[in-house]
Legacy VTK file of the C-alpha trace (Angstrom):
# vtk DataFile Version 3.0
C-alpha trace
ASCII
DATASET POLYDATA
POINTS 272 float
-4.294 4.584 25.081
-1.430 5.412 22.723
-0.710 8.615 20.851
-0.408 8.248 17.086
0.480 10.828 14.476
-0.665 10.085 10.934
1.174 12.149 8.333
-0.832 12.099 5.103
-4.045 11.575 7.071
-6.318 12.696 4.223
-5.062 10.056 1.799
-6.333 6.587 0.907
-4.404 4.698 3.584
-4.044 7.556 6.065
-7.746 8.309 6.361
-8.603 4.657 7.060
-5.822 4.504 9.655
-7.170 7.563 11.450
-10.690 6.117 11.515
-9.483 2.736 12.795
-7.344 4.190 15.574
-9.990 6.645 16.767
-12.626 3.913 16.760
-10.443 2.036 19.239
-10.167 5.081 21.495
-6.606 6.150 20.666
-5.461 9.759 20.551
-4.699 10.616 16.936
-2.931 13.728 15.703
-3.643 14.237 12.002
-1.883 17.462 11.030
-2.540 19.263 7.783
0.410 19.705 5.464
2.759 22.424 6.688
1.297 22.570 10.194
4.101 23.935 12.423
3.027 21.984 15.508
4.575 18.868 13.963
7.952 20.125 15.177
6.748 21.553 18.484
4.982 18.615 20.168
5.463 14.963 20.968
4.208 12.880 18.037
4.236 9.474 19.706
4.006 6.688 17.116
4.252 8.178 13.627
2.958 6.489 10.499
4.223 8.341 7.435
1.606 7.968 4.673
2.582 11.001 2.575
3.245 10.056 -1.028
2.327 10.123 -4.698
1.612 7.072 -6.809
-0.457 7.407 -9.986
0.680 10.947 -10.852
4.366 10.735 -9.917
5.495 11.078 -13.543
3.787 14.447 -14.050
4.723 15.735 -10.600
8.365 14.696 -10.201
9.392 17.454 -7.789
6.328 16.914 -5.591
7.109 13.188 -5.571
10.651 13.699 -4.309
9.474 16.249 -1.740
6.776 13.889 -0.452
8.923 10.752 -0.328
12.188 12.341 0.832
12.119 16.070 1.636
9.270 16.159 4.133
10.441 12.896 5.669
13.938 14.290 6.183
12.487 17.205 8.130
10.533 14.875 10.424
13.530 12.624 11.058
15.781 15.603 11.707
13.536 17.803 13.845
10.469 16.002 15.196
10.044 14.166 18.511
8.622 10.675 18.127
8.932 7.247 19.723
8.677 5.251 16.493
8.091 5.981 12.791
6.748 3.647 10.117
7.442 4.786 6.543
5.171 3.618 3.734
7.109 2.414 0.718
6.174 0.016 -2.076
6.824 -3.487 -3.381
7.139 -1.802 -6.781
10.818 -1.552 -5.868
11.067 -5.259 -6.755
9.661 -4.800 -10.279
13.040 -4.463 -11.984
14.190 -7.733 -10.375
11.609 -9.822 -12.213
10.840 -13.172 -10.613
14.011 -13.173 -8.506
12.937 -10.414 -6.112
10.449 -10.218 -3.273
12.627 -10.615 -0.181
13.126 -7.573 2.042
16.890 -8.068 1.963
17.037 -8.205 -1.851
19.427 -5.724 -3.468
17.459 -3.439 -5.757
18.254 -2.655 -9.394
17.396 0.968 -10.156
18.401 3.066 -13.165
18.617 6.864 -12.700
18.139 7.331 -16.467
14.791 5.494 -16.450
11.910 7.983 -15.933
9.801 5.202 -14.397
12.406 4.783 -11.657
11.891 8.281 -10.270
9.219 6.789 -8.009
11.403 3.836 -7.019
14.509 5.927 -6.397
12.643 8.416 -4.226
11.039 5.654 -2.161
14.392 3.891 -1.839
16.042 7.088 -0.621
13.263 7.573 1.940
13.848 4.015 3.119
17.589 4.666 3.351
17.075 7.762 5.481
14.850 5.872 7.896
17.110 2.869 8.216
20.427 4.704 8.475
19.552 7.922 10.335
17.114 6.537 12.903
17.194 2.809 12.331
16.410 1.778 15.906
13.208 3.878 15.892
11.970 3.338 12.341
10.477 0.680 10.099
9.671 0.505 6.407
6.409 -1.021 5.193
6.603 -2.016 1.534
2.983 -2.054 0.394
1.751 -4.249 -2.434
-1.264 -3.221 -4.555
-3.790 -1.911 -2.053
-7.469 -2.167 -2.955
-10.876 -1.406 -1.470
-14.434 -1.352 -2.794
-15.450 1.981 -1.220
-16.444 4.857 -3.495
-13.466 6.733 -4.859
-10.880 4.168 -3.778
-7.946 4.408 -6.215
-6.269 1.619 -8.100
-7.003 -0.910 -10.799
-8.785 -3.547 -8.723
-10.574 -0.926 -6.600
-12.104 0.612 -9.722
-13.029 -2.845 -11.030
-14.877 -3.629 -7.787
-16.682 -0.288 -7.814
-17.857 -0.872 -11.374
-19.169 -4.295 -10.403
-21.708 -2.647 -8.068
-23.577 -1.217 -11.073
-22.377 -3.256 -14.074
-22.741 -6.964 -14.739
-20.826 -6.911 -18.030
-17.375 -5.329 -17.726
-14.720 -4.929 -20.414
-11.254 -3.955 -19.184
-8.430 -2.407 -21.185
-5.823 -4.826 -19.868
-4.596 -8.377 -20.397
-5.505 -11.703 -18.852
-1.854 -12.238 -17.947
-1.420 -9.040 -15.894
-0.281 -10.162 -12.430
-0.097 -8.373 -9.077
-0.010 -9.061 -5.344
-3.190 -7.507 -3.918
-3.815 -6.627 -0.268
-7.043 -5.171 1.097
-6.923 -1.725 2.714
-8.224 -3.046 6.047
-5.396 -5.600 6.164
-2.895 -2.839 5.401
-4.238 -0.820 8.330
-4.041 -3.805 10.674
-0.518 -4.621 9.529
0.678 -1.042 9.956
-0.788 -0.889 13.449
0.986 -4.125 14.366
4.294 -2.801 13.033
3.923 0.437 14.974
2.744 -1.142 18.221
5.598 -3.680 18.154
8.148 -0.917 17.409
9.344 -2.991 14.475
12.628 -2.112 12.793
13.846 -2.830 9.277
11.736 -3.575 6.206
8.476 -5.524 6.166
6.577 -6.583 3.046
2.938 -5.607 3.607
1.543 -7.931 0.977
-0.542 -11.073 0.615
2.381 -13.169 -0.597
0.320 -14.430 -3.562
0.477 -13.212 -7.148
-2.896 -13.305 -8.901
-3.568 -12.657 -12.581
-6.438 -10.786 -14.197
-7.596 -14.048 -15.677
-7.760 -15.687 -12.255
-9.703 -12.754 -10.819
-12.091 -12.847 -13.780
-12.880 -16.481 -12.986
-14.139 -15.386 -9.545
-16.348 -12.694 -11.098
-17.691 -15.054 -13.741
-18.576 -17.735 -11.176
-20.552 -15.122 -9.221
-22.607 -14.113 -12.274
-20.584 -11.271 -13.805
-19.150 -11.290 -17.327
-15.539 -10.036 -17.552
-13.534 -9.576 -20.728
-10.150 -8.027 -21.560
-8.728 -6.209 -24.545
-5.687 -8.506 -24.740
-4.939 -12.189 -24.199
-1.320 -12.453 -23.061
0.712 -15.057 -21.148
0.891 -14.756 -17.386
3.587 -12.309 -16.264
6.603 -13.539 -14.333
6.958 -11.194 -11.352
8.492 -11.174 -7.893
6.638 -13.039 -5.172
6.727 -11.191 -1.861
8.028 -13.010 1.180
5.595 -12.220 4.036
7.245 -14.223 6.816
8.139 -11.050 8.761
4.549 -9.809 8.486
3.019 -13.097 9.640
5.398 -13.185 12.625
4.166 -9.704 13.637
0.492 -10.113 12.809
-0.992 -12.691 10.438
-1.313 -13.490 6.747
-3.652 -11.063 4.938
-6.809 -12.453 3.395
-6.418 -13.911 -0.115
-7.770 -11.496 -2.712
-9.953 -14.092 -4.407
-11.727 -14.828 -1.113
-12.324 -11.119 -0.446
-13.634 -10.509 -3.965
-15.899 -13.564 -3.797
-17.403 -12.373 -0.491
-17.920 -8.849 -1.839
-19.644 -10.025 -5.014
-21.910 -12.411 -3.133
-22.855 -9.565 -0.789
-23.845 -7.487 -3.824
-26.018 -10.341 -5.048
-27.677 -10.909 -1.672
-28.391 -7.208 -1.269
-29.680 -6.930 -4.806
-27.401 -3.988 -5.666
-25.844 -5.450 -8.805
LINES 1 273
272 0 1 2 3 4 5 6 7 8 9 10 11 12 13 14 15 16 17 18 19 20 21 22 23 24 25 26 27 28 29 30 31 32 33 34 35 36 37 38 39 40 41 42 43 44 45 46 47 48 49 50 51 52 53 54 55 56 57 58 59 60 61 62 63 64 65 66 67 68 69 70 71 72 73 74 75 76 77 78 79 80 81 82 83 84 85 86 87 88 89 90 91 92 93 94 95 96 97 98 99 100 101 102 103 104 105 106 107 108 109 110 111 112 113 114 115 116 117 118 119 120 121 122 123 124 125 126 127 128 129 130 131 132 133 134 135 136 137 138 139 140 141 142 143 144 145 146 147 148 149 150 151 152 153 154 155 156 157 158 159 160 161 162 163 164 165 166 167 168 169 170 171 172 173 174 175 176 177 178 179 180 181 182 183 184 185 186 187 188 189 190 191 192 193 194 195 196 197 198 199 200 201 202 203 204 205 206 207 208 209 210 211 212 213 214 215 216 217 218 219 220 221 222 223 224 225 226 227 228 229 230 231 232 233 234 235 236 237 238 239 240 241 242 243 244 245 246 247 248 249 250 251 252 253 254 255 256 257 258 259 260 261 262 263 264 265 266 267 268 269 270 271
């Protein structure tokens, strides 16, 4: 069995990774933040899940430290066979509909407060690919969701509400569009990237952009009533190319299929 080190093991993605790997009998090292043994032992296959998302704007220094500073220390001092760095498809947002390919040149503005997140992730990517490129890979994650209690994110919270509410009003628009990928598919994709010692950038996404309105249709067909505070045209956003991911593993499950299965399970179990 392989040795894995999960940095950020207490987080949303990291904790599910640890559980999945241990369930399959692998040795997993899940150090707490600041644990000195990180630089004193063999780490094997590292998956770097440390990061901030929702609160990056109010914690700018912590964001840069998480995405760049701590990573730099690992790349400089730690012993590992391969490292996968978790980044984000949000880096394509400023490209509009023309982005979505891993080789796309990014458009980032240092004067834009929103781009603090993007710039820090991009710098982390650059360190991986230029300092230890033959032993590192970058996983650009789309919008990760899960229905488990406490799972963060817009769709995750929507799914959790659906377990107890049949009528749901959301402060958003019908035209809001995102690429959604389930947490279990993220875990499987990351494991495939690590086990194959992948290099370069891989979009960890479904490859399909789905609007709020389209998701609401699934809920409504299953017996829920979904409404939004705004009716706006469908957004034009980048569509992620997932050809590298499918060559390594497979295409993730379409979000509408996952949501439909989850809602029908709620109905069959009588928990709605």
